[in-house]
Backbone and ligand atoms as CSV (ligand in chain L), in Angstrom:
chain,resi,resn,atom,element,x,y,z
A,1,MET,N,N,5.115,-8.680,12.064
A,1,MET,CA,C,4.454,-7.632,11.274
A,1,MET,C,C,4.745,-6.278,11.896
A,2,GLU,N,N,5.133,-5.327,11.061
A,2,GLU,CA,C,5.381,-3.993,11.569
A,2,GLU,C,C,4.047,-3.300,11.812
A,3,ASP,N,N,4.111,-2.299,12.686
A,3,ASP,CA,C,2.840,-1.677,13.023
A,3,ASP,C,C,2.629,-0.327,12.341
A,4,LYS,N,N,3.480,0.004,11.373
A,4,LYS,CA,C,3.259,1.282,10.680
A,4,LYS,C,C,1.965,1.208,9.886
A,5,ARG,N,N,1.151,2.232,10.086
A,5,ARG,CA,C,-0.106,2.304,9.347
A,5,ARG,C,C,-0.204,3.687,8.713
A,6,PHE,N,N,-0.973,3.751,7.630
A,6,PHE,CA,C,-0.971,4.974,6.838
A,6,PHE,C,C,-2.383,5.440,6.501
A,7,ILE,N,N,-2.460,6.717,6.140
A,7,ILE,CA,C,-3.671,7.232,5.515
A,7,ILE,C,C,-3.215,8.112,4.355
A,8,ALA,N,N,-3.747,7.827,3.164
A,8,ALA,CA,C,-3.281,8.515,1.955
A,8,ALA,C,C,-4.317,9.535,1.501
A,9,ASP,N,N,-3.835,10.655,0.985
A,9,ASP,CA,C,-4.780,11.670,0.508
A,9,ASP,C,C,-5.283,11.321,-0.896
A,10,ALA,N,N,-6.186,12.141,-1.416
A,10,ALA,CA,C,-6.879,11.825,-2.672
A,10,ALA,C,C,-5.931,11.614,-3.852
A,11,MET,N,N,-4.762,12.265,-3.831
A,11,MET,CA,C,-3.822,12.163,-4.953
A,11,MET,C,C,-2.975,10.901,-4.874
A,12,MET,N,N,-3.046,10.192,-3.764
A,12,MET,CA,C,-2.105,9.110,-3.511
A,12,MET,C,C,-2.752,7.719,-3.560
A,13,GLY,N,N,-3.778,7.590,-4.400
A,13,GLY,CA,C,-4.470,6.305,-4.502
A,13,GLY,C,C,-3.563,5.165,-4.936
A,14,GLU,N,N,-2.690,5.443,-5.896
A,14,GLU,CA,C,-1.814,4.382,-6.390
A,14,GLU,C,C,-0.802,3.976,-5.315
A,15,VAL,N,N,-0.283,4.965,-4.609
A,15,VAL,CA,C,0.648,4.662,-3.521
A,15,VAL,C,C,-0.056,3.827,-2.454
A,16,ALA,N,N,-1.304,4.172,-2.177
A,16,ALA,CA,C,-2.073,3.411,-1.176
A,16,ALA,C,C,-2.180,1.942,-1.584
A,17,ARG,N,N,-2.461,1.701,-2.859
A,17,ARG,CA,C,-2.568,0.313,-3.338
A,17,ARG,C,C,-1.251,-0.437,-3.136
A,18,TRP,N,N,-0.152,0.237,-3.416
A,18,TRP,CA,C,1.161,-0.396,-3.261
A,18,TRP,C,C,1.481,-0.670,-1.798
A,19,LEU,N,N,1.150,0.279,-0.943
A,19,LEU,CA,C,1.411,0.050,0.485
A,19,LEU,C,C,0.625,-1.164,0.973
A,20,ARG,N,N,-0.572,-1.330,0.472
A,20,ARG,CA,C,-1.370,-2.506,0.846
A,20,ARG,C,C,-0.727,-3.784,0.322
A,21,ILE,N,N,-0.253,-3.756,-0.919
A,21,ILE,CA,C,0.431,-4.935,-1.467
A,21,ILE,C,C,1.633,-5.282,-0.590
A,22,LEU,N,N,2.310,-4.247,-0.094
A,22,LEU,CA,C,3.481,-4.462,0.769
A,22,LEU,C,C,3.083,-4.916,2.173
A,23,GLY,N,N,1.805,-4.909,2.448
A,23,GLY,CA,C,1.323,-5.420,3.731
A,23,GLY,C,C,1.012,-4.351,4.769
A,24,TYR,N,N,1.050,-3.089,4.364
A,24,TYR,CA,C,0.789,-2.007,5.322
A,24,TYR,C,C,-0.672,-1.586,5.288
A,25,ASP,N,N,-1.243,-1.542,6.460
A,25,ASP,CA,C,-2.628,-1.118,6.636
A,25,ASP,C,C,-2.731,0.357,6.215
A,26,THR,N,N,-3.450,0.609,5.131
A,26,THR,CA,C,-3.489,1.962,4.559
A,26,THR,C,C,-4.910,2.381,4.221
A,27,LEU,N,N,-5.362,3.441,4.839
A,27,LEU,CA,C,-6.690,3.963,4.526
A,27,LEU,C,C,-6.594,4.904,3.331
A,28,TYR,N,N,-7.578,4.767,2.451
A,28,TYR,CA,C,-7.652,5.681,1.312
A,28,TYR,C,C,-9.103,5.819,0.911
A,29,ASN,N,N,-9.515,7.062,0.813
A,29,ASN,CA,C,-10.854,7.325,0.305
A,29,ASN,C,C,-10.764,8.698,-0.322
A,30,ARG,N,N,-11.002,8.749,-1.641
A,30,ARG,CA,C,-10.720,10.037,-2.284
A,30,ARG,C,C,-11.694,11.132,-1.872
A,31,ASN,N,N,-12.708,10.760,-1.114
A,31,ASN,CA,C,-13.636,11.782,-0.615
A,31,ASN,C,C,-13.280,12.323,0.764
A,32,TYR,N,N,-12.230,11.773,1.376
A,32,TYR,CA,C,-11.818,12.327,2.668
A,32,TYR,C,C,-11.469,13.805,2.503
A,33,THR,N,N,-11.910,14.613,3.419
A,33,THR,CA,C,-11.451,16.005,3.441
A,33,THR,C,C,-10.123,16.054,4.200
A,34,ASP,N,N,-9.418,17.171,4.026
A,34,ASP,CA,C,-8.164,17.340,4.775
A,34,ASP,C,C,-8.429,17.202,6.267
A,35,TYR,N,N,-9.521,17.800,6.696
A,35,TYR,CA,C,-9.854,17.759,8.117
A,35,TYR,C,C,-10.034,16.312,8.597
A,36,GLN,N,N,-10.729,15.506,7.789
A,36,GLN,CA,C,-10.929,14.095,8.169
A,36,GLN,C,C,-9.597,13.353,8.234
A,37,ILE,N,N,-8.749,13.614,7.253
A,37,ILE,CA,C,-7.444,12.936,7.245
A,37,ILE,C,C,-6.655,13.290,8.513
A,38,LEU,N,N,-6.642,14.576,8.849
A,38,LEU,CA,C,-5.908,15.004,10.053
A,38,LEU,C,C,-6.503,14.375,11.307
A,39,ARG,N,N,-7.824,14.341,11.361
A,39,ARG,CA,C,-8.471,13.809,12.558
A,39,ARG,C,C,-8.221,12.303,12.699
A,40,ILE,N,N,-8.322,11.580,11.575
A,40,ILE,CA,C,-8.083,10.122,11.629
A,40,ILE,C,C,-6.624,9.843,12.012
A,41,ALA,N,N,-5.709,10.620,11.429
A,41,ALA,CA,C,-4.288,10.421,11.756
A,41,ALA,C,C,-4.046,10.687,13.237
A,42,GLU,N,N,-4.695,11.704,13.743
A,42,GLU,CA,C,-4.538,12.069,15.144
A,42,GLU,C,C,-5.059,10.962,16.064
A,43,LYS,N,N,-6.218,10.419,15.695
A,43,LYS,CA,C,-6.850,9.407,16.547
A,43,LYS,C,C,-6.163,8.055,16.471
A,44,THR,N,N,-5.593,7.724,15.308
A,44,THR,CA,C,-5.128,6.346,15.109
A,44,THR,C,C,-3.617,6.225,15.001
A,45,GLY,N,N,-2.908,7.360,14.977
A,45,GLY,CA,C,-1.456,7.292,14.855
A,45,GLY,C,C,-0.979,6.926,13.460
A,46,ARG,N,N,-1.857,7.036,12.484
A,46,ARG,CA,C,-1.451,6.722,11.113
A,46,ARG,C,C,-0.549,7.804,10.549
A,47,ILE,N,N,0.338,7.417,9.676
A,47,ILE,CA,C,1.220,8.357,8.991
A,47,ILE,C,C,0.506,8.851,7.737
A,48,ILE,N,N,0.461,10.154,7.547
A,48,ILE,CA,C,-0.211,10.733,6.382
A,48,ILE,C,C,0.718,10.689,5.173
A,49,ILE,N,N,0.161,10.276,4.030
A,49,ILE,CA,C,0.898,10.305,2.764
A,49,ILE,C,C,0.192,11.333,1.891
A,50,THR,N,N,0.877,12.400,1.563
A,50,THR,CA,C,0.189,13.468,0.840
A,50,THR,C,C,1.046,14.126,-0.231
A,51,GLY,N,N,0.386,14.597,-1.273
A,51,GLY,CA,C,1.051,15.368,-2.305
A,51,GLY,C,C,0.728,16.847,-2.158
A,52,ASP,N,N,0.128,17.201,-1.044
A,52,ASP,CA,C,-0.358,18.564,-0.797
A,52,ASP,C,C,0.484,19.185,0.320
A,53,ARG,N,N,1.288,20.157,-0.075
A,53,ARG,CA,C,2.187,20.747,0.903
A,53,ARG,C,C,1.428,21.409,2.055
A,54,GLY,N,N,0.282,21.995,1.727
A,54,GLY,CA,C,-0.512,22.656,2.765
A,54,GLY,C,C,-0.979,21.661,3.825
A,55,LEU,N,N,-1.481,20.507,3.353
A,55,LEU,CA,C,-1.926,19.468,4.295
A,55,LEU,C,C,-0.746,18.957,5.120
A,56,HIS,N,N,0.365,18.759,4.451
A,56,HIS,CA,C,1.578,18.288,5.133
A,56,HIS,C,C,1.972,19.262,6.251
A,57,ASN,N,N,1.968,20.538,5.940
A,57,ASN,CA,C,2.358,21.529,6.944
A,57,ASN,C,C,1.378,21.567,8.118
A,58,ARG,N,N,0.094,21.451,7.800
A,58,ARG,CA,C,-0.893,21.430,8.889
A,58,ARG,C,C,-0.675,20.213,9.786
A,59,ALA,N,N,-0.379,19.077,9.143
A,59,ALA,CA,C,-0.139,17.850,9.915
A,59,ALA,C,C,1.068,18.028,10.834
A,60,ARG,N,N,2.146,18.567,10.275
A,60,ARG,CA,C,3.363,18.744,11.074
A,60,ARG,C,C,3.130,19.692,12.246
A,61,LYS,N,N,2.334,20.741,11.985
A,61,LYS,CA,C,2.042,21.693,13.055
A,61,LYS,C,C,1.308,21.032,14.218
A,62,ARG,N,N,0.512,20.026,13.877
A,62,ARG,CA,C,-0.218,19.311,14.940
A,62,ARG,C,C,0.605,18.184,15.545
A,63,GLY,N,N,1.832,18.067,15.115
A,63,GLY,CA,C,2.676,17.015,15.664
A,63,GLY,C,C,2.408,15.644,15.058
A,64,LEU,N,N,1.778,15.604,13.879
A,64,LEU,CA,C,1.475,14.319,13.244
A,64,LEU,C,C,2.594,13.932,12.279
A,65,ARG,N,N,2.738,12.642,12.065
A,65,ARG,CA,C,3.723,12.177,11.084
A,65,ARG,C,C,3.120,12.287,9.693
A,66,SER,N,N,3.874,12.838,8.785
A,66,SER,CA,C,3.376,13.038,7.434
A,66,SER,C,C,4.531,12.936,6.455
A,67,VAL,N,N,4.259,12.325,5.313
A,67,VAL,CA,C,5.260,12.247,4.258
A,67,VAL,C,C,4.741,13.067,3.084
A,68,TYR,N,N,5.494,14.096,2.717
A,68,TYR,CA,C,5.113,14.936,1.586
A,68,TYR,C,C,5.794,14.383,0.340
A,69,ILE,N,N,4.981,13.917,-0.602
A,69,ILE,CA,C,5.483,13.274,-1.810
A,69,ILE,C,C,5.673,14.320,-2.899
A,70,THR,N,N,6.879,14.368,-3.452
A,70,THR,CA,C,7.156,15.393,-4.463
A,70,THR,C,C,7.356,14.806,-5.860
A,71,SER,N,N,7.520,13.494,-5.966
A,71,SER,CA,C,7.801,12.897,-7.275
A,71,SER,C,C,6.506,12.413,-7.925
A,72,HIS,N,N,6.632,11.936,-9.163
A,72,HIS,CA,C,5.435,11.568,-9.916
A,72,HIS,C,C,5.319,10.081,-10.195
A,73,ARG,N,N,6.452,9.434,-10.486
A,73,ARG,CA,C,6.377,8.007,-10.799
A,73,ARG,C,C,6.217,7.220,-9.506
A,74,VAL,N,N,5.473,6.108,-9.599
A,74,VAL,CA,C,5.170,5.370,-8.376
A,74,VAL,C,C,6.431,4.791,-7.746
A,75,GLU,N,N,7.427,4.411,-8.570
A,75,GLU,CA,C,8.681,3.882,-8.020
A,75,GLU,C,C,9.329,4.929,-7.110
A,76,GLU,N,N,9.345,6.168,-7.611
A,76,GLU,CA,C,9.963,7.254,-6.841
A,76,GLU,C,C,9.138,7.577,-5.599
A,77,ARG,N,N,7.838,7.522,-5.755
A,77,ARG,CA,C,6.978,7.827,-4.607
A,77,ARG,C,C,7.175,6.798,-3.495
A,78,LEU,N,N,7.252,5.526,-3.886
A,78,LEU,CA,C,7.469,4.488,-2.877
A,78,LEU,C,C,8.826,4.662,-2.214
A,79,ALA,N,N,9.816,5.062,-3.012
A,79,ALA,CA,C,11.151,5.297,-2.448
A,79,ALA,C,C,11.105,6.450,-1.452
A,80,GLU,N,N,10.327,7.480,-1.755
A,80,GLU,CA,C,10.202,8.602,-0.820
A,80,GLU,C,C,9.581,8.137,0.500
A,81,VAL,N,N,8.535,7.322,0.398
A,81,VAL,CA,C,7.894,6.826,1.623
A,81,VAL,C,C,8.894,5.983,2.421
A,82,ALA,N,N,9.640,5.129,1.717
A,82,ALA,CA,C,10.599,4.249,2.400
A,82,ALA,C,C,11.709,5.053,3.057
A,83,ALA,N,N,12.201,6.084,2.342
A,83,ALA,CA,C,13.309,6.880,2.881
A,83,ALA,C,C,12.884,7.607,4.151
A,84,ARG,N,N,11.609,7.979,4.229
A,84,ARG,CA,C,11.171,8.789,5.368
A,84,ARG,C,C,10.502,7.996,6.484
A,85,THR,N,N,10.101,6.771,6.195
A,85,THR,CA,C,9.422,6.008,7.254
A,85,THR,C,C,10.090,4.670,7.545
A,86,GLY,N,N,10.998,4.250,6.678
A,86,GLY,CA,C,11.677,2.982,6.922
A,86,GLY,C,C,10.878,1.739,6.554
A,87,ILE,N,N,9.833,1.888,5.758
A,87,ILE,CA,C,9.089,0.687,5.348
A,87,ILE,C,C,9.974,-0.185,4.465
A,88,ARG,N,N,9.693,-1.481,4.488
A,88,ARG,CA,C,10.436,-2.389,3.603
A,88,ARG,C,C,9.744,-2.399,2.244
A,89,LEU,N,N,10.543,-2.559,1.204
A,89,LEU,CA,C,9.991,-2.521,-0.162
A,89,LEU,C,C,10.075,-3.889,-0.823
A,90,ASP,N,N,9.704,-4.932,-0.097
A,90,ASP,CA,C,9.628,-6.248,-0.720
A,90,ASP,C,C,8.266,-6.844,-0.441
A,91,ALA,N,N,7.677,-7.384,-1.494
A,91,ALA,CA,C,6.310,-7.881,-1.388
A,91,ALA,C,C,6.294,-9.375,-1.111
A,92,ASP,N,N,5.483,-9.765,-0.173
A,92,ASP,CA,C,5.269,-11.165,0.144
A,92,ASP,C,C,3.756,-11.350,0.211
A,93,PRO,N,N,3.211,-12.129,-0.724
A,93,PRO,CA,C,1.745,-12.226,-0.765
A,93,PRO,C,C,1.137,-12.760,0.539
A,94,ASP,N,N,1.935,-13.475,1.323
A,94,ASP,CA,C,1.401,-13.967,2.596
A,94,ASP,C,C,1.206,-12.848,3.605
A,95,ARG,N,N,1.722,-11.675,3.278
A,95,ARG,CA,C,1.643,-10.543,4.182
A,95,ARG,C,C,0.758,-9.443,3.595
A,96,SER,N,N,0.481,-9.536,2.303
A,96,SER,CA,C,-0.227,-8.459,1.609
A,96,SER,C,C,-1.638,-8.254,2.125
A,97,ARG,N,N,-2.118,-7.048,1.922
A,97,ARG,CA,C,-3.522,-6.734,2.143
A,97,ARG,C,C,-4.163,-6.490,0.780
A,98,CYS,N,N,-5.473,-6.498,0.747
A,98,CYS,CA,C,-6.200,-6.310,-0.510
A,98,CYS,C,C,-5.925,-4.905,-1.055
A,99,PRO,N,N,-5.369,-4.792,-2.273
A,99,PRO,CA,C,-5.096,-3.450,-2.803
A,99,PRO,C,C,-6.357,-2.622,-3.014
A,100,GLU,N,N,-7.490,-3.297,-3.206
A,100,GLU,CA,C,-8.732,-2.570,-3.459
A,100,GLU,C,C,-9.358,-2.014,-2.186
A,101,CYS,N,N,-9.369,-2.824,-1.117
A,101,CYS,CA,C,-10.141,-2.398,0.058
A,101,CYS,C,C,-9.359,-2.414,1.365
A,102,ASN,N,N,-8.091,-2.818,1.328
A,102,ASN,CA,C,-7.252,-2.847,2.534
A,102,ASN,C,C,-7.570,-4.016,3.471
A,103,GLY,N,N,-8.449,-4.912,3.049
A,103,GLY,CA,C,-8.793,-6.051,3.903
A,103,GLY,C,C,-7.635,-7.034,3.994
A,104,PRO,N,N,-7.529,-7.752,5.117
A,104,PRO,CA,C,-6.507,-8.805,5.207
A,104,PRO,C,C,-6.821,-9.935,4.220
A,105,LEU,N,N,-5.783,-10.567,3.696
A,105,LEU,CA,C,-5.976,-11.695,2.773
A,105,LEU,C,C,-5.806,-13.006,3.516
A,106,ARG,N,N,-6.524,-14.007,3.045
A,106,ARG,CA,C,-6.392,-15.345,3.612
A,106,ARG,C,C,-5.855,-16.262,2.532
A,107,ARG,N,N,-4.805,-17.004,2.874
A,107,ARG,CA,C,-4.195,-17.931,1.915
A,107,ARG,C,C,-5.080,-19.159,1.754
A,108,VAL,N,N,-5.278,-19.559,0.496
A,108,VAL,CA,C,-6.148,-20.698,0.222
A,108,VAL,C,C,-5.426,-21.678,-0.694
A,109,GLU,N,N,-5.376,-22.939,-0.307
A,109,GLU,CA,C,-4.745,-23.956,-1.165
A,109,GLU,C,C,-5.804,-24.860,-1.786
A,110,ASP,N,N,-7.013,-24.734,-1.311
A,110,ASP,CA,C,-8.105,-25.577,-1.798
A,110,ASP,C,C,-8.797,-24.865,-2.964
A,111,LYS,N,N,-8.535,-25.355,-4.173
A,111,LYS,CA,C,-9.033,-24.657,-5.365
A,111,LYS,C,C,-10.552,-24.569,-5.420
A,112,SER,N,N,-11.221,-25.509,-4.766
A,112,SER,CA,C,-12.688,-25.488,-4.840
A,112,SER,C,C,-13.254,-24.225,-4.183
A,113,LEU,N,N,-12.455,-23.610,-3.307
A,113,LEU,CA,C,-12.936,-22.410,-2.615
A,113,LEU,C,C,-12.894,-21.168,-3.507
A,114,VAL,N,N,-12.114,-21.221,-4.589
A,114,VAL,CA,C,-11.980,-20.031,-5.433
A,114,VAL,C,C,-12.425,-20.272,-6.877
A,115,LYS,N,N,-12.912,-21.464,-7.168
A,115,LYS,CA,C,-13.129,-21.831,-8.568
A,115,LYS,C,C,-14.122,-20.925,-9.297
A,116,ASP,N,N,-15.033,-20.319,-8.571
A,116,ASP,CA,C,-15.999,-19.438,-9.236
A,116,ASP,C,C,-15.449,-18.042,-9.490
A,117,LYS,N,N,-14.306,-17.738,-8.886
A,117,LYS,CA,C,-13.790,-16.366,-8.948
A,117,LYS,C,C,-12.479,-16.243,-9.706
A,118,VAL,N,N,-11.996,-17.353,-10.249
A,118,VAL,CA,C,-10.693,-17.348,-10.917
A,118,VAL,C,C,-10.861,-17.920,-12.322
A,119,PRO,N,N,-10.230,-17.313,-13.343
A,119,PRO,CA,C,-10.321,-17.872,-14.696
A,119,PRO,C,C,-9.758,-19.293,-14.720
A,120,PRO,N,N,-10.346,-20.164,-15.526
A,120,PRO,CA,C,-9.926,-21.582,-15.544
A,120,PRO,C,C,-8.429,-21.772,-15.730
A,121,ARG,N,N,-7.813,-20.964,-16.580
A,121,ARG,CA,C,-6.370,-21.138,-16.824
A,121,ARG,C,C,-5.546,-20.866,-15.572
A,122,ALA,N,N,-5.934,-19.833,-14.833
A,122,ALA,CA,C,-5.209,-19.525,-13.591
A,122,ALA,C,C,-5.461,-20.618,-12.559
A,123,LEU,N,N,-6.680,-21.119,-12.548
A,123,LEU,CA,C,-7.028,-22.171,-11.596
A,123,LEU,C,C,-6.164,-23.410,-11.840
A,124,GLU,N,N,-5.890,-23.659,-13.123
A,124,GLU,CA,C,-5.086,-24.820,-13.450
A,124,GLU,C,C,-3.598,-24.576,-13.155
A,125,ALA,N,N,-3.151,-23.353,-13.403
A,125,ALA,CA,C,-1.717,-23.065,-13.327
A,125,ALA,C,C,-1.199,-22.823,-11.913
A,126,TYR,N,N,-2.074,-22.427,-10.998
A,126,TYR,CA,C,-1.608,-22.050,-9.655
A,126,TYR,C,C,-2.275,-22.897,-8.577
A,127,ASN,N,N,-1.534,-23.072,-7.486
A,127,ASN,CA,C,-2.069,-23.874,-6.383
A,127,ASN,C,C,-2.388,-23.043,-5.149
A,128,THR,N,N,-1.872,-21.819,-5.137
A,128,THR,CA,C,-2.092,-20.969,-3.969
A,128,THR,C,C,-2.824,-19.703,-4.391
A,129,PHE,N,N,-3.879,-19.412,-3.668
A,129,PHE,CA,C,-4.659,-18.210,-3.949
A,129,PHE,C,C,-4.852,-17.453,-2.646
A,130,TYR,N,N,-5.214,-16.194,-2.787
A,130,TYR,CA,C,-5.422,-15.350,-1.610
A,130,TYR,C,C,-6.777,-14.682,-1.730
A,131,ILE,N,N,-7.627,-14.914,-0.743
A,131,ILE,CA,C,-8.960,-14.316,-0.758
A,131,ILE,C,C,-8.992,-13.151,0.217
A,132,CYS,N,N,-9.549,-12.029,-0.237
A,132,CYS,CA,C,-9.730,-10.898,0.670
A,132,CYS,C,C,-10.856,-11.237,1.645
A,133,THR,N,N,-10.551,-11.129,2.931
A,133,THR,CA,C,-11.536,-11.501,3.947
A,133,THR,C,C,-12.626,-10.438,4.091
A,134,VAL,N,N,-12.464,-9.309,3.406
A,134,VAL,CA,C,-13.479,-8.259,3.487
A,134,VAL,C,C,-14.326,-8.198,2.217
A,135,CYS,N,N,-13.688,-8.060,1.037
A,135,CYS,CA,C,-14.477,-7.874,-0.195
A,135,CYS,C,C,-14.583,-9.145,-1.031
A,136,GLY,N,N,-13.810,-10.177,-0.706
A,136,GLY,CA,C,-13.939,-11.453,-1.403
A,136,GLY,C,C,-13.150,-11.571,-2.692
A,137,ARG,N,N,-12.446,-10.502,-3.101
A,137,ARG,CA,C,-11.629,-10.616,-4.316
A,137,ARG,C,C,-10.551,-11.677,-4.108
A,138,VAL,N,N,-10.178,-12.314,-5.229
A,138,VAL,CA,C,-9.182,-13.381,-5.158
A,138,VAL,C,C,-7.921,-12.956,-5.923
A,139,TYR,N,N,-6.773,-13.250,-5.355
A,139,TYR,CA,C,-5.483,-12.902,-5.974
A,139,TYR,C,C,-4.607,-14.141,-6.067
A,140,TRP,N,N,-3.646,-14.083,-6.997
A,140,TRP,CA,C,-2.649,-15.142,-7.095
A,140,TRP,C,C,-1.404,-14.541,-7.729
A,141,ARG,N,N,-0.291,-15.291,-7.597
A,141,ARG,CA,C,0.975,-14.749,-8.119
A,141,ARG,C,C,1.083,-15.003,-9.600
A,142,GLY,N,N,0.296,-14.284,-10.370
A,142,GLY,CA,C,0.268,-14.462,-11.822
A,142,GLY,C,C,1.384,-13.697,-12.501
A,143,GLY,N,N,1.244,-13.526,-13.814
A,143,GLY,CA,C,2.260,-12.849,-14.598
A,143,GLY,C,C,2.560,-11.447,-14.118
A,144,HIS,N,N,1.557,-10.793,-13.521
A,144,HIS,CA,C,1.758,-9.413,-13.059
A,144,HIS,C,C,2.765,-9.342,-11.917
A,145,TRP,N,N,3.011,-10.509,-11.263
A,145,TRP,CA,C,3.902,-10.481,-10.105
A,145,TRP,C,C,5.304,-10.019,-10.464
A,146,ARG,N,N,5.754,-10.414,-11.656
A,146,ARG,CA,C,7.082,-10.009,-12.112
A,146,ARG,C,C,7.158,-8.484,-12.224
A,147,ASN,N,N,6.065,-7.902,-12.674
A,147,ASN,CA,C,6.001,-6.451,-12.788
A,147,ASN,C,C,6.065,-5.785,-11.406
A,148,ILE,N,N,5.394,-6.398,-10.454
A,148,ILE,CA,C,5.432,-5.882,-9.082
A,148,ILE,C,C,6.870,-5.915,-8.567
A,149,GLU,N,N,7.553,-7.046,-8.787
A,149,GLU,CA,C,8.936,-7.186,-8.333
A,149,GLU,C,C,9.844,-6.150,-9.002
A,150,ARG,N,N,9.603,-5.905,-10.278
A,150,ARG,CA,C,10.441,-4.971,-11.026
A,150,ARG,C,C,10.298,-3.555,-10.463
A,151,ILE,N,N,9.053,-3.153,-10.250
A,151,ILE,CA,C,8.809,-1.794,-9.739
A,151,ILE,C,C,9.395,-1.639,-8.334
A,152,LEU,N,N,9.251,-2.668,-7.506
A,152,LEU,CA,C,9.798,-2.576,-6.150
A,152,LEU,C,C,11.325,-2.577,-6.177
A,153,GLY,N,N,11.891,-3.331,-7.099
A,153,GLY,CA,C,13.342,-3.353,-7.223
A,153,GLY,C,C,13.866,-1.966,-7.585
A,154,GLU,N,N,13.162,-1.320,-8.485
A,154,GLU,CA,C,13.570,0.028,-8.884
A,154,GLU,C,C,13.402,1.003,-7.719
A,155,ALA,N,N,12.291,0.847,-6.999
A,155,ALA,CA,C,12.062,1.720,-5.833
A,155,ALA,C,C,13.175,1.543,-4.808
A,156,ARG,N,N,13.582,0.288,-4.557
A,156,ARG,CA,C,14.654,0.035,-3.578
A,156,ARG,C,C,15.948,0.730,-3.988
A,157,SER,N,N,16.238,0.689,-5.300
A,157,SER,CA,C,17.492,1.286,-5.749
A,157,SER,C,C,17.457,2.814,-5.651
A,158,LEU,N,N,16.272,3.385,-5.566
A,158,LEU,CA,C,16.159,4.848,-5.482
A,158,LEU,C,C,16.248,5.377,-4.049
A,159,VAL,N,N,15.985,4.503,-3.067
A,159,VAL,CA,C,15.868,4.974,-1.688
A,159,VAL,C,C,17.125,5.691,-1.209
A,160,SER,N,N,18.284,5.090,-1.523
A,160,SER,CA,C,19.524,5.654,-0.988
A,160,SER,C,C,19.842,7.024,-1.575
A,161,ARG,N,N,19.222,7.319,-2.711
A,161,ARG,CA,C,19.498,8.630,-3.337
A,161,ARG,C,C,18.651,9.737,-2.728
A,162,ILE,N,N,17.657,9.341,-1.987
A,162,ILE,CA,C,16.763,10.353,-1.427
A,162,ILE,C,C,17.263,10.760,-0.039
A,163,GLN,N,N,17.484,12.031,0.127
A,163,GLN,CA,C,17.930,12.529,1.415
A,163,GLN,C,C,16.768,13.231,2.097
A,164,GLY,N,N,16.956,13.506,3.352
A,164,GLY,CA,C,15.928,14.293,4.021
A,164,GLY,C,C,15.559,13.695,5.340
A,165,PRO,N,N,14.912,14.496,6.157
A,165,PRO,CA,C,14.541,14.038,7.491
A,165,PRO,C,C,13.444,13.010,7.450
A,166,ARG,N,N,13.450,12.105,8.389
A,166,ARG,CA,C,12.393,11.109,8.481
A,166,ARG,C,C,11.129,11.747,9.010
L,1,ZN,ZN,ZN,-10.739,-6.553,-0.495
């Protein structure tokens, strides 16, 4: 497991969810002030993900790692993060964190453990589920997984086109 960890600003909620799906520990709270984000990054070594040039510049002045996101589509945003930090853009549910709360997921093969939290059709169709060890949400590789793969595939193809310093 790589040790890159992130903190996303209020505009980067969707990126934060994706980083968690990719397995990266990512803090996000849309009520964080700029000051809190800078202080947390300073204390924990997290990389700041921001759409705010002012915050980015303040972070850089303090010697903190920060990625200033300039694009709008999530595929492009993920490519920007990858180009500047070297994160991998392939999702493996065994490595993912909870997109909602950043909690680690636990793999579950025993359907009786998730039967109250999963629709009957999914319970029948899948044998592997992932429970968030913090909030208790349950995930599985359902139809949406193809969409996740598609978006990440597009993000990967964009990385090489993005230039700039890490
Ligand atoms: Zn959770």
